[in-house]
Structures are given as structure tokens and as C-alpha cells.
N, CA, C and O atoms as a GROMACS GRO file, in nm:
protein
  548
    1MET      N    1  27.663 -20.760  -8.491
    1MET     CA    2  27.544 -20.685  -8.461
    1MET      C    3  27.563 -20.537  -8.490
    1MET      O    4  27.470 -20.471  -8.536
    2ASP      N    5  27.683 -20.484  -8.462
    2ASP     CA    6  27.708 -20.344  -8.489
    2ASP      C    7  27.697 -20.314  -8.638
    2ASP      O    8  27.643 -20.210  -8.676
    3GLY      N    9  27.747 -20.401  -8.721
    3GLY     CA   10  27.741 -20.383  -8.867
    3GLY      C   11  27.598 -20.383  -8.917
    3GLY      O   12  27.562 -20.303  -9.003
    4GLN      N   13  27.515 -20.475  -8.861
    4GLN     CA   14  27.375 -20.482  -8.902
    4GLN      C   15  27.299 -20.357  -8.855
    4GLN      O   16  27.214 -20.305  -8.928
    5LEU      N   17  27.328 -20.309  -8.735
    5LEU     CA   18  27.263 -20.190  -8.682
    5LEU      C   19  27.297 -20.068  -8.767
    5LEU      O   20  27.212 -19.984  -8.796
    6ARG      N   21  27.423 -20.059  -8.806
    6ARG     CA   22  27.464 -19.947  -8.892
    6ARG      C   23  27.391 -19.951  -9.026
    6ARG      O   24  27.347 -19.848  -9.076
    7LEU      N   25  27.379 -20.070  -9.083
    7LEU     CA   26  27.309 -20.084  -9.211
    7LEU      C   27  27.162 -20.045  -9.199
    7LEU      O   28  27.107 -19.980  -9.288
    8VAL      N   29  27.100 -20.086  -9.089
    8VAL     CA   30  26.959 -20.051  -9.066
    8VAL      C   31  26.944 -19.900  -9.051
    8VAL      O   32  26.852 -19.842  -9.108
    9ILE      N   33  27.033 -19.835  -8.976
    9ILE     CA   34  27.028 -19.690  -8.956
    9ILE      C   35  27.052 -19.618  -9.089
    9ILE      O   36  26.981 -19.522  -9.121
   10ILE      N   37  27.149 -19.663  -9.166
   10ILE     CA   38  27.177 -19.601  -9.297
   10ILE      C   39  27.056 -19.618  -9.389
   10ILE      O   40  27.018 -19.525  -9.459
   11PHE      N   41  26.996 -19.737  -9.389
   11PHE     CA   42  26.878 -19.762  -9.471
   11PHE      C   43  26.763 -19.670  -9.430
   11PHE      O   44  26.696 -19.613  -9.516
   12LEU      N   45  26.741 -19.655  -9.300
   12LEU     CA   46  26.633 -19.566  -9.252
   12LEU      C   47  26.660 -19.421  -9.290
   12LEU      O   48  26.567 -19.350  -9.330
   13LEU      N   49  26.784 -19.375  -9.278
   13LEU     CA   50  26.817 -19.237  -9.315
   13LEU      C   51  26.795 -19.213  -9.464
   13LEU      O   52  26.741 -19.109  -9.503
   14ILE      N   53  26.838 -19.309  -9.547
   14ILE     CA   54  26.818 -19.294  -9.691
   14ILE      C   55  26.669 -19.295  -9.724
   14ILE      O   56  26.624 -19.215  -9.807
   15SER      N   57  26.593 -19.382  -9.661
   15SER     CA   58  26.448 -19.389  -9.685
   15SER      C   59  26.380 -19.258  -9.645
   15SER      O   60  26.295 -19.207  -9.717
   16CYS      N   61  26.419 -19.206  -9.530
   16CYS     CA   62  26.360 -19.080  -9.483
   16CYS      C   63  26.393 -18.964  -9.577
   16CYS      O   64  26.307 -18.881  -9.606
   17SER      N   65  26.517 -18.960  -9.624
   17SER     CA   66  26.555 -18.850  -9.713
   17SER      C   67  26.484 -18.860  -9.847
   17SER      O   68  26.447 -18.758  -9.905
   18ILE      N   69  26.464 -18.980  -9.897
   18ILE     CA   70  26.391 -18.998 -10.024
   18ILE      C   71  26.246 -18.957 -10.006
   18ILE      O   72  26.191 -18.887 -10.091
   19ASN      N   73  26.182 -18.998  -9.897
   19ASN     CA   74  26.043 -18.960  -9.870
   19ASN      C   75  26.030 -18.810  -9.850
   19ASN      O   76  25.933 -18.749  -9.895
   20ALA      N   77  26.127 -18.750  -9.783
   20ALA     CA   78  26.121 -18.606  -9.759
   20ALA      C   79  26.129 -18.531  -9.891
   20ALA      O   80  26.062 -18.429  -9.908
   21GLN      N   81  26.211 -18.579  -9.984
   21GLN     CA   82  26.222 -18.513 -10.114
   21GLN      C   83  26.091 -18.521 -10.191
   21GLN      O   84  26.056 -18.427 -10.262
   22ASN      N   85  26.020 -18.629 -10.179
   22ASN     CA   86  25.893 -18.644 -10.250
   22ASN      C   87  25.782 -18.560 -10.187
   22ASN      O   88  25.687 -18.524 -10.256
   23ASN      N   89  25.793 -18.530 -10.060
   23ASN     CA   90  25.686 -18.459  -9.991
   23ASN      C   91  25.705 -18.307  -9.987
   23ASN      O   92  25.610 -18.234  -9.960
   24ILE      N   93  25.824 -18.261 -10.013
   24ILE     CA   94  25.848 -18.117 -10.009
   24ILE      C   95  25.812 -18.057 -10.144
   24ILE      O   96  25.864 -18.098 -10.248
   25LYS      N   97  25.720 -17.961 -10.141
   25LYS     CA   98  25.681 -17.893 -10.264
   25LYS      C   99  25.699 -17.743 -10.241
   25LYS      O  100  25.661 -17.688 -10.138
   26ILE      N  101  25.756 -17.680 -10.338
   26ILE     CA  102  25.779 -17.536 -10.329
   26ILE      C  103  25.681 -17.468 -10.423
   26ILE      O  104  25.676 -17.498 -10.543
   27LYS      N  105  25.603 -17.377 -10.368
   27LYS     CA  106  25.507 -17.306 -10.449
   27LYS      C  107  25.567 -17.172 -10.488
   27LYS      O  108  25.601 -17.090 -10.403
   28LYS      N  109  25.580 -17.151 -10.616
   28LYS     CA  110  25.635 -17.025 -10.665
   28LYS      C  111  25.519 -16.927 -10.681
   28LYS      O  112  25.422 -16.954 -10.752
   29GLU      N  113  25.530 -16.815 -10.615
   29GLU     CA  114  25.426 -16.714 -10.624
   29GLU      C  115  25.492 -16.579 -10.650
   29GLU      O  116  25.580 -16.536 -10.576
   30ASP      N  117  25.449 -16.515 -10.756
   30ASP     CA  118  25.505 -16.386 -10.793
   30ASP      C  119  25.405 -16.278 -10.755
   30ASP      O  120  25.300 -16.266 -10.817
   31ASN      N  121  25.438 -16.199 -10.654
   31ASN     CA  122  25.348 -16.094 -10.608
   31ASN      C  123  25.393 -15.957 -10.656
   31ASN      O  124  25.358 -15.855 -10.596
   32ARG      N  125  25.468 -15.955 -10.764
   32ARG     CA  126  25.512 -15.828 -10.819
   32ARG      C  127  25.426 -15.791 -10.938
   32ARG      O  128  25.378 -15.878 -11.010
   33PHE      N  129  25.407 -15.662 -10.958
   33PHE     CA  130  25.335 -15.616 -11.076
   33PHE      C  131  25.416 -15.502 -11.137
   33PHE      O  132  25.497 -15.438 -11.070
   34LEU      N  133  25.392 -15.478 -11.264
   34LEU     CA  134  25.461 -15.371 -11.335
   34LEU      C  135  25.364 -15.257 -11.361
   34LEU      O  136  25.253 -15.279 -11.409
   35PHE      N  137  25.406 -15.136 -11.329
   35PHE     CA  138  25.327 -15.017 -11.356
   35PHE      C  139  25.426 -14.901 -11.371
   35PHE      O  140  25.481 -14.854 -11.271
   36PHE      N  141  25.448 -14.857 -11.492
   36PHE     CA  142  25.537 -14.743 -11.512
   36PHE      C  143  25.508 -14.675 -11.644
   36PHE      O  144  25.450 -14.734 -11.735
   37GLN      N  145  25.552 -14.549 -11.653
   37GLN     CA  146  25.536 -14.473 -11.776
   37GLN      C  147  25.633 -14.524 -11.882
   37GLN      O  148  25.746 -14.562 -11.852
   38ILE      N  149  25.587 -14.523 -12.005
   38ILE     CA  150  25.671 -14.560 -12.118
   38ILE      C  151  25.729 -14.431 -12.176
   38ILE      O  152  25.658 -14.331 -12.191
   39GLY      N  153  25.855 -14.435 -12.209
   39GLY     CA  154  25.919 -14.316 -12.266
   39GLY      C  155  25.959 -14.218 -12.158
   39GLY      O  156  26.012 -14.258 -12.054
   40LEU      N  157  25.935 -14.092 -12.182
   40LEU     CA  158  25.971 -13.986 -12.089
   40LEU      C  159  25.890 -13.999 -11.960
   40LEU      O  160  25.767 -13.993 -11.962
   41LYS      N  161  25.960 -14.018 -11.848
   41LYS     CA  162  25.892 -14.030 -11.719
   41LYS      C  163  25.879 -13.892 -11.658
   41LYS      O  164  25.977 -13.820 -11.641
   42ASN      N  165  25.755 -13.856 -11.625
   42ASN     CA  166  25.728 -13.721 -11.578
   42ASN      C  167  25.604 -13.726 -11.490
   42ASN      O  168  25.518 -13.810 -11.510
   43ASP      N  169  25.595 -13.636 -11.394
   43ASP     CA  170  25.474 -13.630 -11.311
   43ASP      C  171  25.369 -13.539 -11.374
   43ASP      O  172  25.264 -13.517 -11.315
   44THR      N  173  25.397 -13.487 -11.494
   44THR     CA  174  25.301 -13.408 -11.569
   44THR      C  175  25.254 -13.491 -11.689
   44THR      O  176  25.336 -13.541 -11.766
   45ILE      N  177  25.123 -13.506 -11.702
   45ILE     CA  178  25.067 -13.583 -11.813
   45ILE      C  179  25.038 -13.488 -11.929
   45ILE      O  180  24.959 -13.394 -11.917
   46ILE      N  181  25.105 -13.514 -12.041
   46ILE     CA  182  25.084 -13.437 -12.162
   46ILE      C  183  25.033 -13.534 -12.268
   46ILE      O  184  25.096 -13.635 -12.296
   47LYS      N  185  24.918 -13.502 -12.326
   47LYS     CA  186  24.855 -13.591 -12.424
   47LYS      C  187  24.952 -13.626 -12.536
   47LYS      O  188  25.018 -13.538 -12.593
   48ASN      N  189  24.960 -13.756 -12.566
   48ASN     CA  190  25.044 -13.813 -12.671
   48ASN      C  191  25.195 -13.794 -12.648
   48ASN      O  192  25.274 -13.813 -12.740
   49LYS      N  193  25.236 -13.756 -12.526
   49LYS     CA  194  25.379 -13.744 -12.495
   49LYS      C  195  25.415 -13.825 -12.371
   49LYS      O  196  25.507 -13.907 -12.374
   50THR      N  197  25.345 -13.802 -12.262
   50THR     CA  198  25.377 -13.872 -12.136
   50THR      C  199  25.256 -13.947 -12.080
   50THR      O  200  25.247 -13.967 -11.959
   51ASP      N  201  25.165 -13.987 -12.166
   51ASP     CA  202  25.041 -14.050 -12.119
   51ASP      C  203  25.035 -14.201 -12.143
   51ASP      O  204  24.928 -14.261 -12.128
   52LEU      N  205  25.147 -14.263 -12.180
   52LEU     CA  206  25.149 -14.408 -12.203
   52LEU      C  207  25.210 -14.480 -12.083
   52LEU      O  208  25.312 -14.437 -12.029
   53PHE      N  209  25.147 -14.590 -12.044
   53PHE     CA  210  25.191 -14.668 -11.929
   53PHE      C  211  25.195 -14.816 -11.965
   53PHE      O  212  25.116 -14.863 -12.047
   54LEU      N  213  25.287 -14.887 -11.904
   54LEU     CA  214  25.291 -15.032 -11.913
   54LEU      C  215  25.232 -15.084 -11.783
   54LEU      O  216  25.278 -15.049 -11.674
   55ILE      N  217  25.132 -15.168 -11.795
   55ILE     CA  218  25.066 -15.226 -11.677
   55ILE      C  219  25.061 -15.377 -11.698
   55ILE      O  220  25.007 -15.426 -11.797
   56LYS      N  221  25.119 -15.451 -11.603
   56LYS     CA  222  25.118 -15.598 -11.612
   56LYS      C  223  25.104 -15.655 -11.472
   56LYS      O  224  25.187 -15.630 -11.385
   57PHE      N  225  24.998 -15.732 -11.451
   57PHE     CA  226  24.974 -15.798 -11.325
   57PHE      C  227  24.999 -15.947 -11.344
   57PHE      O  228  24.956 -16.004 -11.445
   58PRO      N  229  25.068 -16.013 -11.249
   58PRO     CA  230  25.084 -16.158 -11.260
   58PRO      C  231  24.949 -16.228 -11.241
   58PRO      O  232  24.857 -16.173 -11.180
   59ASP      N  233  24.938 -16.348 -11.294
   59ASP     CA  234  24.812 -16.423 -11.284
   59ASP      C  235  24.766 -16.437 -11.140
   59ASP      O  236  24.645 -16.436 -11.113
   60SER      N  237  24.859 -16.451 -11.047
   60SER     CA  238  24.821 -16.471 -10.907
   60SER      C  239  24.757 -16.347 -10.846
   60SER      O  240  24.691 -16.356 -10.742
   61LEU      N  241  24.774 -16.230 -10.908
   61LEU     CA  242  24.719 -16.107 -10.853
   61LEU      C  243  24.607 -16.045 -10.936
   61LEU      O  244  24.543 -15.950 -10.892
   62LYS      N  245  24.582 -16.097 -11.054
   62LYS     CA  246  24.484 -16.034 -11.143
   62LYS      C  247  24.346 -16.021 -11.080
   62LYS      O  248  24.276 -15.923 -11.105
   63THR      N  249  24.307 -16.116 -11.000
   63THR     CA  250  24.172 -16.112 -10.942
   63THR      C  251  24.164 -16.030 -10.814
   63THR      O  252  24.054 -16.003 -10.765
   64VAL      N  253  24.278 -15.989 -10.759
   64VAL     CA  254  24.274 -15.917 -10.631
   64VAL      C  255  24.322 -15.772 -10.640
   64VAL      O  256  24.309 -15.698 -10.543
   65LEU      N  257  24.375 -15.731 -10.754
   65LEU     CA  258  24.423 -15.593 -10.765
   65LEU      C  259  24.322 -15.507 -10.839
   65LEU      O  260  24.258 -15.550 -10.935
   66ARG      N  261  24.309 -15.383 -10.792
   66ARG     CA  262  24.220 -15.286 -10.855
   66ARG      C  263  24.292 -15.153 -10.863
   66ARG      O  264  24.358 -15.112 -10.768
   67MET      N  265  24.280 -15.086 -10.976
   67MET     CA  266  24.335 -14.951 -10.992
   67MET      C  267  24.222 -14.851 -10.977
   67MET      O  268  24.122 -14.859 -11.049
   68ASP      N  269  24.236 -14.758 -10.885
   68ASP     CA  270  24.140 -14.649 -10.869
   68ASP      C  271  24.201 -14.523 -10.926
   68ASP      O  272  24.314 -14.488 -10.892
   69ILE      N  273  24.127 -14.454 -11.012
   69ILE     CA  274  24.180 -14.336 -11.079
   69ILE      C  275  24.078 -14.223 -11.069
   69ILE      O  276  23.960 -14.241 -11.097
   70GLU      N  277  24.126 -14.107 -11.028
   70GLU     CA  278  24.042 -13.988 -11.024
   70GLU      C  279  24.085 -13.892 -11.133
   70GLU      O  280  24.204 -13.868 -11.151
   71ASN      N  281  23.990 -13.838 -11.206
   71ASN     CA  282  24.008 -13.742 -11.314
   71ASN      C  283  24.075 -13.801 -11.438
   71ASN      O  284  24.132 -13.727 -11.519
   72ALA      N  285  24.069 -13.931 -11.455
   72ALA     CA  286  24.125 -13.996 -11.574
   72ALA      C  287  24.080 -14.141 -11.580
   72ALA      O  288  24.020 -14.192 -11.486
   73LYS      N  289  24.110 -14.205 -11.693
   73LYS     CA  290  24.090 -14.349 -11.706
   73LYS      C  291  24.191 -14.404 -11.805
   73LYS      O  292  24.246 -14.329 -11.885
   74PHE      N  293  24.216 -14.534 -11.798
   74PHE     CA  294  24.308 -14.600 -11.889
   74PHE      C  295  24.232 -14.661 -12.006
   74PHE      O  296  24.121 -14.712 -11.990
   75THR      N  297  24.294 -14.653 -12.123
   75THR     CA  298  24.242 -14.718 -12.243
   75THR      C  299  24.352 -14.807 -12.298
   75THR      O  300  24.466 -14.762 -12.315
   76LYS      N  301  24.319 -14.933 -12.325
   76LYS     CA  302  24.419 -15.028 -12.377
   76LYS      C  303  24.449 -14.996 -12.522
   76LYS      O  304  24.359 -14.969 -12.601
   77LEU      N  305  24.576 -14.999 -12.555
   77LEU     CA  306  24.621 -14.981 -12.693
   77LEU      C  307  24.647 -15.117 -12.756
   77LEU      O  308  24.633 -15.220 -12.690
   78LYS      N  309  24.683 -15.118 -12.882
   78LYS     CA  310  24.708 -15.244 -12.954
   78LYS      C  311  24.826 -15.320 -12.898
   78LYS      O  312  24.826 -15.443 -12.898
   79ASN      N  313  24.928 -15.248 -12.851
   79ASN     CA  314  25.047 -15.314 -12.794
   79ASN      C  315  25.010 -15.385 -12.665
   79ASN      O  316  24.930 -15.333 -12.586
   80ALA      N  317  25.065 -15.501 -12.642
   80ALA     CA  318  25.036 -15.578 -12.522
   80ALA      C  319  25.075 -15.501 -12.396
   80ALA      O  320  25.185 -15.447 -12.388
   81ASN      N  321  24.987 -15.497 -12.302
   81ASN     CA  322  25.009 -15.436 -12.171
   81ASN      C  323  25.034 -15.285 -12.176
   81ASN      O  324  25.082 -15.229 -12.078
   82THR      N  325  25.002 -15.218 -12.287
   82THR     CA  326  25.023 -15.074 -12.299
   82THR      C  327  24.888 -15.003 -12.291
   82THR      O  328  24.792 -15.039 -12.360
   83TYR      N  329  24.882 -14.902 -12.204
   83TYR     CA  330  24.758 -14.828 -12.181
   83TYR      C  331  24.785 -14.678 -12.190
   83TYR      O  332  24.892 -14.630 -12.153
   84GLN      N  333  24.684 -14.607 -12.242
   84GLN     CA  334  24.694 -14.462 -12.250
   84GLN      C  335  24.606 -14.402 -12.142
   84GLN      O  336  24.490 -14.441 -12.126
   85LEU      N  337  24.662 -14.308 -12.067
   85LEU     CA  338  24.589 -14.240 -11.962
   85LEU      C  339  24.518 -14.119 -12.022
   85LEU      O  340  24.582 -14.028 -12.074
   86SER      N  341  24.385 -14.119 -12.015
   86SER     CA  342  24.305 -14.011 -12.071
   86SER      C  343  24.248 -13.926 -11.958
   86SER      O  344  24.183 -13.978 -11.868
   87TYR      N  345  24.272 -13.798 -11.965
   87TYR     CA  346  24.222 -13.704 -11.864
   87TYR      C  347  24.072 -13.685 -11.883
   87TYR      O  348  24.026 -13.652 -11.993
   88ILE      N  349  23.995 -13.706 -11.777
   88ILE     CA  350  23.850 -13.684 -11.778
   88ILE      C  351  23.816 -13.609 -11.649
   88ILE      O  352  23.812 -13.668 -11.541
   89LEU      N  353  23.793 -13.481 -11.662
   89LEU     CA  354  23.771 -13.393 -11.548
   89LEU      C  355  23.651 -13.436 -11.464
   89LEU      O  356  23.540 -13.454 -11.516
   90GLY      N  357  23.675 -13.454 -11.334
   90GLY     CA  358  23.568 -13.479 -11.238
   90GLY      C  359  23.514 -13.620 -11.232
   90GLY      O  360  23.414 -13.643 -11.164
   91MET      N  361  23.575 -13.714 -11.301
   91MET     CA  362  23.524 -13.851 -11.301
   91MET      C  363  23.620 -13.945 -11.227
   91MET      O  364  23.742 -13.925 -11.227
   92LYS      N  365  23.562 -14.047 -11.165
   92LYS     CA  366  23.640 -14.147 -11.092
   92LYS      C  367  23.612 -14.284 -11.154
   92LYS      O  368  23.497 -14.324 -11.170
   93TYR      N  369  23.720 -14.355 -11.187
   93TYR     CA  370  23.709 -14.486 -11.249
   93TYR      C  371  23.788 -14.588 -11.168
   93TYR      O  372  23.880 -14.554 -11.094
   94SER      N  373  23.750 -14.714 -11.184
   94SER     CA  374  23.832 -14.823 -11.132
   94SER      C  375  23.854 -14.922 -11.245
   94SER      O  376  23.769 -14.940 -11.332
   95HIS      N  377  23.969 -14.985 -11.242
   95HIS     CA  378  24.004 -15.084 -11.344
   95HIS      C  379  24.046 -15.212 -11.275
   95HIS      O  380  24.122 -15.210 -11.178
   96MET      N  381  23.995 -15.323 -11.327
   96MET     CA  382  24.036 -15.455 -11.279
   96MET      C  383  24.064 -15.542 -11.401
   96MET      O  384  24.006 -15.519 -11.508
   97ILE      N  385  24.150 -15.639 -11.386
   97ILE     CA  386  24.181 -15.730 -11.496
   97ILE      C  387  24.100 -15.857 -11.477
   97ILE      O  388  24.112 -15.926 -11.375
   98LYS      N  389  24.018 -15.888 -11.575
   98LYS     CA  390  23.938 -16.010 -11.573
   98LYS      C  391  23.964 -16.084 -11.703
   98LYS      O  392  23.939 -16.031 -11.811
   99ASP      N  393  24.012 -16.205 -11.695
   99ASP     CA  394  24.041 -16.288 -11.813
   99ASP      C  395  24.127 -16.213 -11.914
   99ASP      O  396  24.099 -16.214 -12.034
  100SER      N  397  24.232 -16.150 -11.866
  100SER     CA  398  24.330 -16.076 -11.948
  100SER      C  399  24.271 -15.953 -12.017
  100SER      O  400  24.336 -15.896 -12.105
  101ILE      N  401  24.152 -15.911 -11.979
  101ILE     CA  402  24.091 -15.790 -12.034
  101ILE      C  403  24.070 -15.692 -11.919
  101ILE      O  404  24.020 -15.729 -11.813
  102ILE      N  405  24.110 -15.567 -11.942
  102ILE     CA  406  24.091 -15.467 -11.838
  102ILE      C  407  23.944 -15.425 -11.837
  102ILE      O  408  23.889 -15.387 -11.940
  103GLU      N  409  23.884 -15.432 -11.722
  103GLU     CA  410  23.743 -15.396 -11.704
  103GLU      C  411  23.738 -15.258 -11.638
  103GLU      O  412  23.800 -15.237 -11.534
  104THR      N  413  23.665 -15.166 -11.699
  104THR     CA  414  23.657 -15.029 -11.648
  104THR      C  415  23.519 -15.006 -11.589
  104THR      O  416  23.417 -15.031 -11.654
  105LEU      N  417  23.516 -14.957 -11.467
  105LEU     CA  418  23.391 -14.926 -11.400
  105LEU      C  419  23.388 -14.779 -11.364
  105LEU      O  420  23.486 -14.725 -11.313
  106LEU      N  421  23.276 -14.714 -11.388
  106LEU     CA  422  23.258 -14.576 -11.347
  106LEU      C  423  23.219 -14.577 -11.200
  106LEU      O  424  23.115 -14.633 -11.163
  107GLU      N  425  23.301 -14.516 -11.116
  107GLU     CA  426  23.279 -14.520 -10.971
  107GLU      C  427  23.210 -14.395 -10.918
  107GLU      O  428  23.170 -14.392 -10.802
  108GLY      N  429  23.194 -14.292 -11.000
  108GLY     CA  430  23.128 -14.170 -10.954
  108GLY      C  431  23.206 -14.047 -10.994
  108GLY      O  432  23.279 -14.046 -11.094
  109VAL      N  433  23.188 -13.944 -10.914
  109VAL     CA  434  23.254 -13.818 -10.944
  109VAL      C  435  23.364 -13.791 -10.843
  109VAL      O  436  23.362 -13.843 -10.731
  110SER      N  437  23.460 -13.708 -10.884
  110SER     CA  438  23.566 -13.666 -10.795
  110SER      C  439  23.575 -13.515 -10.802
  110SER      O  440  23.502 -13.450 -10.877
  111GLN      N  441  23.665 -13.459 -10.725
  111GLN     CA  442  23.682 -13.314 -10.729
  111GLN      C  443  23.733 -13.272 -10.865
  111GLN      O  444  23.822 -13.336 -10.921
  112ASN      N  445  23.676 -13.166 -10.920
  112ASN     CA  446  23.725 -13.112 -11.046
  112ASN      C  447  23.864 -13.057 -11.022
  112ASN      O  448  23.882 -12.962 -10.945
  113SER      N  449  23.960 -13.116 -11.088
  113SER     CA  450  24.098 -13.079 -11.061
  113SER      C  451  24.185 -13.115 -11.179
  113SER      O  452  24.147 -13.199 -11.260
  114LYS      N  453  24.299 -13.054 -11.189
  114LYS     CA  454  24.399 -13.087 -11.291
  114LYS      C  455  24.497 -13.190 -11.236
  114LYS      O  456  24.605 -13.208 -11.292
  115ILE      N  457  24.461 -13.257 -11.128
  115ILE     CA  458  24.546 -13.359 -11.067
  115ILE      C  459  24.480 -13.496 -11.085
  115ILE      O  460  24.365 -13.516 -11.048
  116ILE      N  461  24.556 -13.588 -11.142
  116ILE     CA  462  24.511 -13.726 -11.158
  116ILE      C  463  24.572 -13.808 -11.044
  116ILE      O  464  24.693 -13.806 -11.022
  117THR      N  465  24.487 -13.880 -10.973
  117THR     CA  466  24.533 -13.967 -10.866
  117THR      C  467  24.512 -14.111 -10.907
  117THR      O  468  24.403 -14.151 -10.946
  118ILE      N  469  24.620 -14.190 -10.898
  118ILE     CA  470  24.613 -14.333 -10.931
  118ILE      C  471  24.659 -14.412 -10.810
  118ILE      O  472  24.765 -14.384 -10.754
  119SER      N  473  24.580 -14.511 -10.770
  119SER     CA  474  24.624 -14.600 -10.663
  119SER      C  475  24.591 -14.744 -10.702
  119SER      O  476  24.487 -14.771 -10.762
  120ILE      N  477  24.681 -14.834 -10.667
  120ILE     CA  478  24.660 -14.976 -10.690
  120ILE      C  479  24.640 -15.041 -10.554
  120ILE      O  480  24.725 -15.030 -10.465
  121LYS      N  481  24.526 -15.109 -10.539
  121LYS     CA  482  24.488 -15.168 -10.410
  121LYS      C  483  24.471 -15.319 -10.423
  121LYS      O  484  24.432 -15.370 -10.527
  122ASN      N  485  24.500 -15.387 -10.314
  122ASN     CA  486  24.467 -15.528 -10.300
  122ASN      C  487  24.328 -15.531 -10.239
  122ASN      O  488  24.311 -15.492 -10.123
  123ILE      N  489  24.227 -15.578 -10.313
  123ILE     CA  490  24.090 -15.572 -10.263
  123ILE      C  491  24.062 -15.674 -10.153
  123ILE      O  492  23.965 -15.658 -10.078
  124LYS      N  493  24.144 -15.777 -10.142
  124LYS     CA  494  24.125 -15.874 -10.034
  124LYS      C  495  24.173 -15.819  -9.900
  124LYS      O  496  24.111 -15.844  -9.797
  125THR      N  497  24.284 -15.744  -9.903
  125THR     CA  498  24.341 -15.692  -9.778
  125THR      C  499  24.311 -15.543  -9.758
  125THR      O  500  24.340 -15.489  -9.651
  126SER      N  501  24.252 -15.477  -9.859
  126SER     CA  502  24.225 -15.332  -9.857
  126SER      C  503  24.353 -15.250  -9.842
  126SER      O  504  24.348 -15.135  -9.798
  127LYS      N  505  24.465 -15.308  -9.876
  127LYS     CA  506  24.594 -15.240  -9.864
  127LYS      C  507  24.628 -15.170  -9.995
  127LYS      O  508  24.616 -15.228 -10.103
  128VAL      N  509  24.671 -15.043  -9.985
  128VAL     CA  510  24.717 -14.969 -10.102
  128VAL      C  511  24.862 -15.008 -10.128
  128VAL      O  512  24.949 -14.987 -10.043
  129LEU      N  513  24.888 -15.065 -10.244
  129LEU     CA  514  25.021 -15.110 -10.279
  129LEU      C  515  25.104 -15.001 -10.346
  129LEU      O  516  25.227 -15.000 -10.334
  130MET      N  517  25.038 -14.910 -10.415
  130MET     CA  518  25.106 -14.802 -10.483
  130MET      C  519  25.008 -14.688 -10.503
  130MET      O  520  24.890 -14.710 -10.531
  131SER      N  521  25.058 -14.566 -10.490
  131SER     CA  522  24.974 -14.450 -10.514
  131SER      C  523  25.061 -14.340 -10.574
  131SER      O  524  25.177 -14.323 -10.537
  132ASN      N  525  25.004 -14.266 -10.669
  132ASN     CA  526  25.080 -14.161 -10.736
  132ASN      C  527  24.984 -14.052 -10.784
  132ASN      O  528  24.867 -14.078 -10.812
  133LYS      N  529  25.037 -13.930 -10.792
  133LYS     CA  530  24.959 -13.817 -10.844
  133LYS      C  531  25.032 -13.759 -10.963
  133LYS      O  532  25.155 -13.749 -10.964
  134PHE      N  533  24.954 -13.721 -11.064
  134PHE     CA  534  25.008 -13.658 -11.183
  134PHE      C  535  24.934 -13.527 -11.207
  134PHE      O  536  24.816 -13.514 -11.172
  135ILE      N  537  25.003 -13.430 -11.265
  135ILE     CA  538  24.943 -13.303 -11.300
  135ILE      C  539  24.913 -13.307 -11.449
  135ILE      O  540  24.994 -13.357 -11.528
  136VAL      N  541  24.797 -13.255 -11.488
  136VAL     CA  542  24.758 -13.253 -11.629
  136VAL      C  543  24.796 -13.119 -11.689
  136VAL      O  544  24.771 -13.014 -11.631
  137LYS      N  545  24.859 -13.127 -11.807
  137LYS     CA  546  24.898 -13.003 -11.875
  137LYS      C  547  24.824 -12.994 -12.006
  137LYS      O  548  24.842 -12.897 -12.080
   0.00000   0.00000   0.00000
């Protein structure tokens, strides 16, 4: 009887472990995004020198992230994920990625200033994930 009981317990343990392996699913979610200057990194924006940025949002975040920019806007270049920051005095823009295309919306006016403010927000949580200021030269 002891031998049969051991076999039944071993069988149950093996069955449970096999079922557990089939039921456990791991969801991979990448909540990181890339946003940085290409080339010379500087807090001063100089046209055609320090105005290029690499911007890449993972698919899981494309619909929930928005970039708010005061006194400038991004323009996509031919290179993948490369954008040029263009100084536009007194204007406020927002950018969102829809179907791999950056959508630019005019949000209104901002203070006339030589300071560009960029912030990346999660629109579902209203949380600012990154914020930076640049001086225009």
C-alpha cells in the first residue's frame, strides 16, 4: 500500500506541475522609450547642429504618450525615428504617435521666450515621465 500511495502522490505532483506550466503565461511589456539628442548633446539648441533627436516609443506606449512642446515643434526626417526640433516663437504644440506616424497638433500660444520646454506625458495617468528645457541660440 505504501508503494501504491507513493506512486499516486508522485503522479499527482507531476500532473500538477505539467498543468501549472501550461497555465503560467508571462506577458512581456516594455515601458521604456527613447528620447535623446543625436550628436553633440547640449541644452542649447543651435539650428542644424544640436537640433536632431531620436524618438522611439514602444508599441505598448504609442497610444498613451504625448509630447508637449512650447516654442518649438518636431519635424520627422527621412531617417527612421529621427526628428528635427524647429524653434517657433510663442507657439505650443503636442505630438502623438498614431500608426507609426507622428501627429502634430497646435495647442495654442505660449510665452514668447528663447526657452523651449519639452515634456513627455502618459495621457492615461496624467503623469509627466520626462521634462526638459532648452535654450535657443
